[in-house]
N, C-alpha and C positions, 0 to 999 in steps of 0.2 A: 503495500500500499505505499510503500513512497516513491513509486512514480520510474523507480526501476524497471526494466520487464524481469520476467520471472527464470530462472533460470532449467531448463527441463531437467528431474532429476535424473539419477545413474542408475539403471538397473542390471546389476550382475545374474548375468544369471547360467548359469552349470547343466553339462551336458552329462548324464551316465554312460561309461565305454558304454552298451551293451546295446545306446540310443546313439548315439556318434556311428558307428560302423556303417547307420543305415539298413534299411529294411530295402532289397529287391521287390517290385510289382511289375505286373505287366495285365494286370484285371483290377478294378476298381468298380464297386455296388455303391451306390449313398440312398440312404434313407432316410422319414424324416416323421416326427410326433410335429408338436404345434410347439413346442418348446427349446427343440436341438433338432440335429442332424447328426448322423449317423453315418463317417466315413468309411467305409472296409478296403483297403488298398489288401490284393491277392497277388498270389501268383499260382497258374493256372498251368498243368501238366497235361498237355493231353495226350501227350502218348499211354498215361497211366491215366488217362480219362480221374481227374483228382486234381486237388485244391486247396493252397493249405491259406485263411489270412496274415499277412503276414505284419499288418498295423494296425488299428483302431481309433481312426480321430471322432471325436464327440462333441460337438462347440452349437452356441447359440447360432438361431436365424442371422442373425447381425451379424457372427464375427465372418460365419459362412459368405455373405455378404465382401466385407473386407479382403478376405482369400480368394475368392472371385476375382476382383481388382488386382490384388497385385500379381496372380497370375497372370491376366491379360494387358498388365503391363510389362512383365516379363519378360512373353510368349514376342510379342510386340517388340521388343528387343533382341532379344532373340533373331529374328524373323532377319531386321536390319540386319544384325550380325552375319548371319549366315546361313541368311536367304529361307524360302517359304518350309514350312511344316506340312509333311499329309502324315491329314488324319491315321494312324494303324486303322485298320479297319475291323469290325469284330469277330469272333470265332467263328469257321464255316459251318459250324455240327454244336447242334443243344448236347451239352455235359451234361443236364439229369439235374441241378443245382439253382435254387435264382434265391435270388437275396430282396 
């Protein structure tokens, strides 16, 4: 209240070793309720007709909008630098499980 602009507070973020290595996903499923979105990242093994959820993110609808905006901005930057991204095709057959 002294007329000086407030300094943004620094937040120290820690990342556990298991999370740091990342999780590969070649598929994704999304579901939602009124209060939250659930995003499942999966690795599907077509030859084995099996798959596994490698990561699950549960977040608010408002935060999903911010995630979408951040992804759109980064895709635009990526394509400006490396060229157009071709959308991956859906699996050619039904694997028998649905989100």
